[in-house]
VEXLO-937868 format. One record per residue (C-alpha): x, y, z; residue number from 1. Coordinates in Angstrom, 2 decimals, decimal comma, padded with zeros to 5 digits, m for minus. Layout:
+---------+---------+---------+-----+
|       u |       v |       w | num |
+---------+---------+---------+-----+
|       X |       Y |       Z | NUM |
...
+---------+---------+---------+-----+
//
This chain:
+---------+---------+---------+-----+
|       u |       v |       w | num |
+---------+---------+---------+-----+
|  008,39 | m004,90 | m005,52 |   1 |
|  008,00 | m001,49 | m004,28 |   2 |
|  004,61 | m000,70 | m003,36 |   3 |
|  005,23 |  002,82 | m005,24 |   4 |
|  006,21 |  001,22 | m008,52 |   5 |
|  003,05 | m001,35 | m008,61 |   6 |
|  000,67 |  001,78 | m008,48 |   7 |
|  001,99 |  002,73 | m011,53 |   8 |
|  000,70 | m000,01 | m013,56 |   9 |
| m002,64 |  000,95 | m012,60 |  10 |
| m004,66 |  003,53 | m013,30 |  11 |
| m006,67 |  006,16 | m011,40 |  12 |
| m009,91 |  004,15 | m011,69 |  13 |
| m008,22 |  001,06 | m010,94 |  14 |
| m006,82 |  002,64 | m008,01 |  15 |
| m010,67 |  003,36 | m006,54 |  16 |
| m011,40 |  000,07 | m007,35 |  17 |
| m008,84 | m001,49 | m005,17 |  18 |
| m009,77 |  000,85 | m002,14 |  19 |
| m013,59 |  000,29 | m002,81 |  20 |
| m013,24 | m003,72 | m002,89 |  21 |
| m010,77 | m003,42 |  000,67 |  22 |
| m014,10 | m001,02 |  002,07 |  23 |
| m016,40 | m003,56 | m000,03 |  24 |
| m014,90 | m006,66 |  001,58 |  25 |
| m015,09 | m005,18 |  004,88 |  26 |
| m018,61 | m004,48 |  004,63 |  27 |
| m019,52 | m008,29 |  003,18 |  28 |
| m017,49 | m009,48 |  006,78 |  29 |
| m019,46 | m007,45 |  008,79 |  30 |
| m022,81 | m008,37 |  006,74 |  31 |
| m022,04 | m012,52 |  006,86 |  32 |
| m021,40 | m011,37 |  010,76 |  33 |
| m025,02 | m011,03 |  011,25 |  34 |
| m025,75 | m014,59 |  010,12 |  35 |
| m022,16 | m016,71 |  010,76 |  36 |
| m020,23 | m016,82 |  013,53 |  37 |
| m016,80 | m016,79 |  013,41 |  38 |
| m015,01 | m018,99 |  010,22 |  39 |
| m013,27 | m015,94 |  009,25 |  40 |
| m010,62 | m017,70 |  007,31 |  41 |
| m013,10 | m019,53 |  005,23 |  42 |
| m014,60 | m016,07 |  004,41 |  43 |
| m011,48 | m015,20 |  003,06 |  44 |
| m010,87 | m018,08 |  001,38 |  45 |
| m014,14 | m018,25 | m000,39 |  46 |
| m013,66 | m014,74 | m001,65 |  47 |
| m010,17 | m014,69 | m002,67 |  48 |
| m011,43 | m017,75 | m004,76 |  49 |
| m014,55 | m015,43 | m006,30 |  50 |
| m012,53 | m012,87 | m006,80 |  51 |
| m009,94 | m015,60 | m008,62 |  52 |
| m012,18 | m016,74 | m010,68 |  53 |
| m011,44 | m020,31 | m009,18 |  54 |
| m013,88 | m023,16 | m007,88 |  55 |
| m013,88 | m023,95 | m004,40 |  56 |
| m013,73 | m027,69 | m002,40 |  57 |
| m015,66 | m027,14 |  001,27 |  58 |
| m014,90 | m030,23 |  003,70 |  59 |
| m016,05 | m030,63 |  006,87 |  60 |
| m018,83 | m032,06 |  009,44 |  61 |
| m022,68 | m031,49 |  009,18 |  62 |
| m023,66 | m028,56 |  011,03 |  63 |
| m021,05 | m026,13 |  010,29 |  64 |
| m023,53 | m024,21 |  008,21 |  65 |
| m021,47 | m024,53 |  004,86 |  66 |
| m024,78 | m023,83 |  002,87 |  67 |
| m026,00 | m021,03 |  004,71 |  68 |
| m022,71 | m019,33 |  004,42 |  69 |
| m022,87 | m019,82 |  000,90 |  70 |
| m026,20 | m018,75 |  000,19 |  71 |
| m025,45 | m015,77 |  002,31 |  72 |
| m022,67 | m014,80 |  000,53 |  73 |
| m024,54 | m015,23 | m002,55 |  74 |
| m026,82 | m012,50 | m001,05 |  75 |
| m024,62 | m010,03 | m000,04 |  76 |
| m023,12 | m010,12 | m003,75 |  77 |
| m026,20 | m009,62 | m005,21 |  78 |
| m025,34 | m013,12 | m007,52 |  79 |
| m027,89 | m015,35 | m008,33 |  80 |
| m027,74 | m018,83 | m006,29 |  81 |
| m028,76 | m021,99 | m007,11 |  82 |
| m028,27 | m025,16 | m004,72 |  83 |
| m027,72 | m028,81 | m006,52 |  84 |
| m028,18 | m031,96 | m003,74 |  85 |
| m026,20 | m034,71 | m005,55 |  86 |
| m027,80 | m038,16 | m004,82 |  87 |
| m026,67 | m041,57 | m006,14 |  88 |
| m029,93 | m041,09 | m008,50 |  89 |
| m028,80 | m037,66 | m009,90 |  90 |
| m028,47 | m037,60 | m013,95 |  91 |
| m026,28 | m034,85 | m015,81 |  92 |
| m029,13 | m033,86 | m017,44 |  93 |
| m030,52 | m032,77 | m013,66 |  94 |
| m027,71 | m030,55 | m013,97 |  95 |
| m026,69 | m028,91 | m017,40 |  96 |
| m030,84 | m029,01 | m018,25 |  97 |
| m032,13 | m030,68 | m021,14 |  98 |
| m034,44 | m030,27 | m024,70 |  99 |
| m038,24 | m030,92 | m024,93 | 100 |
| m040,61 | m030,94 | m027,55 | 101 |
| m042,38 | m027,30 | m027,66 | 102 |
| m045,31 | m027,32 | m030,33 | 103 |
| m047,28 | m024,16 | m031,35 | 104 |
| m050,80 | m024,15 | m030,82 | 105 |
| m051,52 | m021,61 | m033,91 | 106 |
| m048,92 | m023,78 | m036,78 | 107 |
| m049,01 | m027,42 | m034,96 | 108 |
| m045,34 | m027,99 | m035,53 | 109 |
| m043,09 | m028,72 | m033,02 | 110 |
| m039,63 | m027,81 | m032,44 | 111 |
| m037,14 | m028,58 | m029,63 | 112 |
| m036,32 | m026,17 | m026,85 | 113 |
| m033,44 | m025,80 | m024,30 | 114 |
| m034,75 | m025,91 | m020,71 | 115 |
| m031,88 | m024,54 | m018,45 | 116 |
| m030,97 | m026,39 | m015,58 | 117 |
| m029,34 | m025,31 | m012,41 | 118 |
| m026,45 | m024,81 | m013,34 | 119 |
| m027,40 | m021,77 | m015,33 | 120 |
| m026,44 | m019,40 | m012,24 | 121 |
| m024,04 | m017,69 | m010,52 | 122 |
| m022,96 | m019,22 | m007,87 | 123 |
| m023,41 | m023,16 | m008,07 | 124 |
| m023,79 | m025,18 | m004,37 | 125 |
| m023,06 | m028,63 | m005,09 | 126 |
| m024,08 | m029,71 | m002,04 | 127 |
| m022,18 | m033,41 | m000,93 | 128 |
| m020,83 | m033,55 | m004,45 | 129 |
| m019,36 | m037,31 | m003,82 | 130 |
| m022,71 | m038,73 | m003,04 | 131 |
| m023,24 | m039,09 | m006,90 | 132 |
| m021,30 | m041,28 | m009,74 | 133 |
| m018,60 | m040,35 | m011,81 | 134 |
| m020,64 | m039,57 | m014,93 | 135 |
| m022,70 | m036,67 | m012,94 | 136 |
| m019,82 | m035,12 | m011,31 | 137 |
| m018,07 | m035,07 | m015,15 | 138 |
| m021,59 | m032,99 | m015,74 | 139 |
| m019,72 | m030,11 | m013,85 | 140 |
| m016,48 | m030,10 | m015,60 | 141 |
| m016,82 | m028,68 | m018,89 | 142 |
| m018,78 | m025,82 | m017,25 | 143 |
| m016,03 | m025,29 | m014,04 | 144 |
| m013,01 | m025,20 | m017,24 | 145 |
| m014,75 | m023,72 | m020,02 | 146 |
| m017,88 | m021,72 | m018,76 | 147 |
| m020,19 | m023,08 | m021,10 | 148 |
| m022,77 | m026,37 | m021,26 | 149 |
| m023,00 | m028,50 | m024,68 | 150 |
| m026,25 | m030,13 | m025,08 | 151 |
| m027,26 | m031,92 | m027,97 | 152 |
| m024,38 | m030,35 | m030,27 | 153 |
| m025,23 | m026,75 | m028,79 | 154 |
| m023,15 | m024,54 | m027,11 | 155 |
| m024,87 | m022,52 | m024,14 | 156 |
| m023,29 | m019,85 | m022,21 | 157 |
| m022,82 | m019,48 | m018,52 | 158 |
| m023,37 | m016,37 | m016,30 | 159 |
| m020,53 | m014,16 | m015,55 | 160 |
| m019,32 | m014,39 | m012,94 | 161 |
| m019,35 | m018,05 | m012,28 | 162 |
| m018,63 | m019,46 | m009,15 | 163 |
| m018,98 | m023,44 | m008,36 | 164 |
| m018,69 | m024,58 | m004,28 | 165 |
| m019,16 | m028,17 | m003,67 | 166 |
| m019,31 | m029,82 | m000,34 | 167 |
| m018,49 | m032,49 |  000,77 | 168 |
| m018,77 | m034,78 |  004,31 | 169 |
| m015,10 | m036,47 |  005,30 | 170 |
| m016,79 | m038,31 |  007,92 | 171 |
| m019,24 | m041,04 |  006,00 | 172 |
| m017,31 | m042,50 |  002,98 | 173 |
| m019,75 | m045,70 |  002,21 | 174 |
| m021,66 | m045,59 | m000,66 | 175 |
| m019,86 | m042,23 | m001,97 | 176 |
| m017,48 | m041,48 | m005,54 | 177 |
| m014,17 | m040,15 | m004,53 | 178 |
| m013,45 | m037,26 | m006,98 | 179 |
| m011,27 | m038,48 | m009,25 | 180 |
| m007,93 | m035,91 | m009,47 | 181 |
| m008,27 | m034,56 | m012,73 | 182 |
| m011,66 | m032,94 | m011,29 | 183 |
| m010,24 | m032,66 | m007,83 | 184 |
| m007,36 | m030,16 | m009,64 | 185 |
| m009,95 | m027,76 | m011,10 | 186 |
| m011,03 | m026,91 | m007,59 | 187 |
| m008,61 | m023,79 | m006,75 | 188 |
| m009,04 | m024,06 | m003,35 | 189 |
| m009,94 | m026,74 | m000,84 | 190 |
| m011,54 | m025,03 |  002,16 | 191 |
| m011,33 | m027,18 |  005,75 | 192 |
| m014,78 | m025,83 |  007,97 | 193 |
| m013,40 | m026,72 |  011,60 | 194 |
| m015,43 | m026,81 |  014,95 | 195 |
| m016,51 | m023,41 |  016,51 | 196 |
| m014,59 | m021,90 |  019,64 | 197 |
| m016,73 | m022,75 |  022,68 | 198 |
| m017,22 | m018,61 |  022,72 | 199 |
| m018,21 | m018,90 |  018,81 | 200 |
| m020,84 | m021,67 |  019,72 | 201 |
| m022,21 | m020,30 |  022,80 | 202 |
| m022,78 | m017,01 |  020,05 | 203 |
| m024,64 | m020,04 |  017,76 | 204 |
| m026,80 | m020,94 |  020,16 | 205 |
| m027,95 | m017,47 |  021,54 | 206 |
| m028,17 | m016,52 |  017,80 | 207 |
| m030,48 | m019,84 |  016,28 | 208 |
| m032,70 | m019,78 |  019,25 | 209 |
| m033,75 | m016,00 |  019,22 | 210 |
| m037,14 | m014,83 |  016,87 | 211 |
| m035,15 | m011,96 |  015,07 | 212 |
| m034,18 | m012,66 |  012,01 | 213 |
| m031,20 | m010,63 |  010,29 | 214 |
| m031,40 | m009,01 |  006,88 | 215 |
| m028,25 | m009,19 |  004,64 | 216 |
| m027,40 | m005,74 |  002,84 | 217 |
| m025,82 | m006,21 | m001,01 | 218 |
| m022,44 | m004,90 | m001,27 | 219 |
| m021,69 | m005,78 | m004,72 | 220 |
| m023,61 | m006,52 | m007,73 | 221 |
| m022,39 | m009,33 | m010,44 | 222 |
| m021,05 | m006,34 | m013,10 | 223 |
| m018,89 | m005,24 | m010,22 | 224 |
| m017,17 | m009,01 | m009,42 | 225 |
| m016,81 | m009,27 | m013,17 | 226 |
| m014,88 | m005,87 | m012,93 | 227 |
| m012,81 | m006,61 | m009,87 | 228 |
| m012,11 | m010,00 | m011,23 | 229 |
| m010,30 | m008,47 | m013,87 | 230 |
| m008,44 | m006,23 | m011,98 | 231 |
| m007,28 | m009,24 | m010,39 | 232 |
| m005,01 | m010,22 | m013,03 | 233 |
| m003,64 | m007,07 | m013,32 | 234 |
| m002,36 | m006,63 | m010,32 | 235 |
|  001,93 | m007,32 | m010,32 | 236 |
|  003,58 | m010,17 | m009,18 | 237 |
|  007,72 | m010,00 | m008,61 | 238 |
|  009,94 | m012,65 | m009,94 | 239 |
|  011,17 | m013,93 | m007,12 | 240 |
|  007,32 | m014,09 | m005,59 | 241 |
|  006,41 | m016,37 | m008,85 | 242 |
|  009,40 | m018,28 | m008,12 | 243 |
|  009,05 | m019,45 | m004,87 | 244 |
|  005,46 | m020,24 | m005,47 | 245 |
|  007,22 | m022,49 | m008,74 | 246 |
|  009,68 | m024,15 | m005,81 | 247 |
|  006,49 | m024,47 | m003,48 | 248 |
|  005,03 | m026,72 | m006,19 | 249 |
|  007,54 | m028,66 | m007,72 | 250 |
|  009,20 | m029,83 | m004,47 | 251 |
|  006,00 | m031,68 | m003,63 | 252 |
|  006,07 | m033,86 | m006,67 | 253 |
|  008,62 | m036,83 | m005,73 | 254 |
|  010,40 | m037,46 | m009,02 | 255 |
|  012,04 | m034,01 | m008,50 | 256 |
|  015,85 | m034,84 | m007,50 | 257 |
|  015,97 | m031,62 | m005,86 | 258 |
|  012,59 | m032,80 | m003,27 | 259 |
|  013,63 | m033,66 |  000,38 | 260 |
|  013,36 | m036,93 |  001,43 | 261 |
|  010,52 | m037,32 |  003,45 | 262 |
|  008,79 | m036,34 |  000,23 | 263 |
|  009,71 | m039,27 | m002,03 | 264 |
|  009,07 | m041,46 |  001,29 | 265 |
|  005,46 | m040,31 |  001,63 | 266 |
|  003,82 | m039,00 | m001,92 | 267 |
|  003,19 | m040,86 | m004,84 | 268 |
|  001,65 | m038,17 | m006,37 | 269 |
|  002,94 | m034,15 | m006,41 | 270 |
|  001,18 | m031,13 | m007,58 | 271 |
|  000,81 | m030,31 | m010,95 | 272 |
|  001,17 | m027,08 | m013,24 | 273 |
| m002,06 | m025,58 | m012,45 | 274 |
| m000,85 | m025,46 | m008,61 | 275 |
|  001,92 | m022,68 | m009,44 | 276 |
| m000,73 | m021,15 | m011,53 | 277 |
| m003,37 | m020,95 | m008,62 | 278 |
| m001,09 | m019,91 | m006,18 | 279 |
|  000,24 | m017,22 | m007,78 | 280 |
| m003,53 | m015,78 | m009,03 | 281 |
| m005,17 | m016,75 | m005,74 | 282 |
| m002,16 | m014,40 | m004,16 | 283 |
| m002,96 | m011,19 | m006,56 | 284 |
| m006,83 | m011,81 | m004,95 | 285 |
| m005,49 | m012,10 | m001,48 | 286 |
| m003,33 | m008,96 | m001,84 | 287 |
| m006,18 | m007,10 | m003,42 | 288 |
| m008,65 | m007,53 | m000,52 | 289 |
| m005,87 | m006,13 |  002,05 | 290 |
| m005,65 | m003,27 |  000,17 | 291 |
| m002,33 | m003,98 | m001,65 | 292 |
| m001,60 | m003,56 | m004,88 | 293 |
|  001,41 | m006,11 | m005,37 | 294 |
|  002,09 | m009,86 | m003,97 | 295 |
|  004,23 | m010,56 | m001,57 | 296 |
|  005,42 | m014,35 | m000,92 | 297 |
|  003,27 | m013,95 |  002,49 | 298 |
| m000,01 | m014,53 |  000,42 | 299 |
|  001,58 | m017,40 | m001,26 | 300 |
|  002,03 | m018,95 |  002,20 | 301 |
| m000,69 | m017,94 |  003,62 | 302 |
| m002,82 | m020,15 |  000,68 | 303 |
| m000,48 | m022,86 | m000,09 | 304 |
| m002,64 | m025,43 |  002,24 | 305 |
| m006,41 | m024,69 |  000,81 | 306 |
| m004,27 | m024,83 | m003,03 | 307 |
| m001,80 | m027,65 | m002,20 | 308 |
| m003,42 | m030,27 |  000,13 | 309 |
| m005,89 | m031,85 | m002,59 | 310 |
| m002,99 | m031,88 | m005,25 | 311 |
| m001,10 | m034,22 | m003,29 | 312 |
| m001,81 | m037,70 | m002,91 | 313 |
|  000,22 | m039,46 | m000,33 | 314 |
|  001,07 | m043,19 | m000,22 | 315 |
|  000,59 | m045,52 |  002,20 | 316 |
|  003,57 | m044,86 |  004,51 | 317 |
|  002,09 | m041,81 |  004,92 | 318 |
| m000,81 | m043,23 |  006,17 | 319 |
|  000,66 | m045,76 |  008,25 | 320 |
|  002,66 | m042,98 |  010,03 | 321 |
|  000,01 | m040,35 |  010,63 | 322 |
|  001,27 | m037,73 |  007,91 | 323 |
| m001,43 | m035,85 |  006,16 | 324 |
| m000,49 | m033,69 |  003,27 | 325 |
| m000,98 | m030,29 |  005,68 | 326 |
|  001,74 | m031,39 |  007,54 | 327 |
|  003,90 | m031,62 |  004,71 | 328 |
|  002,84 | m028,51 |  003,51 | 329 |
|  003,94 | m027,21 |  006,75 | 330 |
|  007,33 | m028,69 |  006,67 | 331 |
|  007,36 | m027,86 |  002,73 | 332 |
|  007,04 | m024,52 |  003,68 | 333 |
|  009,85 | m024,01 |  006,39 | 334 |
|  012,06 | m025,47 |  003,87 | 335 |
|  011,50 | m023,90 |  000,88 | 336 |
|  011,22 | m020,88 |  002,92 | 337 |
|  014,80 | m021,08 |  004,02 | 338 |
|  016,14 | m021,75 |  000,99 | 339 |
|  018,46 | m019,50 | m001,16 | 340 |
|  015,29 | m017,52 | m002,17 | 341 |
|  015,46 | m013,94 | m003,51 | 342 |
|  013,77 | m011,50 | m001,38 | 343 |
|  013,24 | m013,79 |  001,51 | 344 |
|  015,96 | m014,87 |  004,73 | 345 |
|  015,21 | m017,12 |  007,15 | 346 |
|  013,99 | m014,36 |  009,68 | 347 |
|  011,22 | m013,44 |  007,11 | 348 |
|  010,23 | m017,05 |  006,78 | 349 |
|  009,95 | m017,39 |  010,83 | 350 |
|  007,80 | m014,40 |  010,29 | 351 |
|  005,51 | m015,83 |  008,04 | 352 |
|  005,18 | m019,29 |  009,11 | 353 |
|  004,02 | m017,78 |  012,76 | 354 |
|  001,45 | m015,23 |  011,61 | 355 |
+---------+---------+---------+-----+
//
């Protein structure tokens, strides 16, 4: 879609908001750079998830500043932050809240009062979410999907914006409770936090062993974030881009007659309808961060891995051959990009994949 056509669909106020977002995004990266070294791709994907009203799963070994990154992000956005450390003895009421009996000393009457749990915040860090049993994990389901909590028959609305960031440690699996597929599917992005480079690790050592402390400046507040979330859904997306996202998600399903042979050999279950929805929605947020008013196929390709990797269930053959979901996505992107998709030729596909 030509950019001028996309621009006509936005009001002057929305144009100003988009330009302000691109500038705010650069300021957020600069602020986080005072404390966080590297991890630029992780920061980008976190912001995309926030603007698209999606929740994120972060996976990485201990010591990679996952918790520090999330808490620092909430400070730059001037959002309330709550950390929940998931443990085997954690109860659902420890997350959502509980009712207590309160006595009026003047009249002697008693009444129930709901005490809000830590889930009533803008940014929720669910630390090591796979450490707690499924009953407690499920307490987040309604909150993540409906932005509300039901207790004792009463519904309590959660603050807006509401953003859940869960972390997992990929090393230790003993005594853990892997999240069910239904709950994993509710996370828009699964973000892999990798080791820093040698120079980045040197900068981390310098930063963390010095006495100086950095103060983060607030860039956006809750009202501005909510406005930008509304703006994301107004970003135009051409039909051929939507169809590209749709084909990508549908080709992961082994029962699809058009699926390649390696999909049928290595995948037990493919991505559901949420995958194509999230691909388009997150791509809109990615376009806004870049200061663009329309979605391109490049946006879909750039988000395919974090959106699809936790929605693809590989079988024993894949495990035996050392085939991971990310390797399957790499091959699938190449195949779908080179297919007869309007608006994208083989040369363009190579440029996108190499970038």
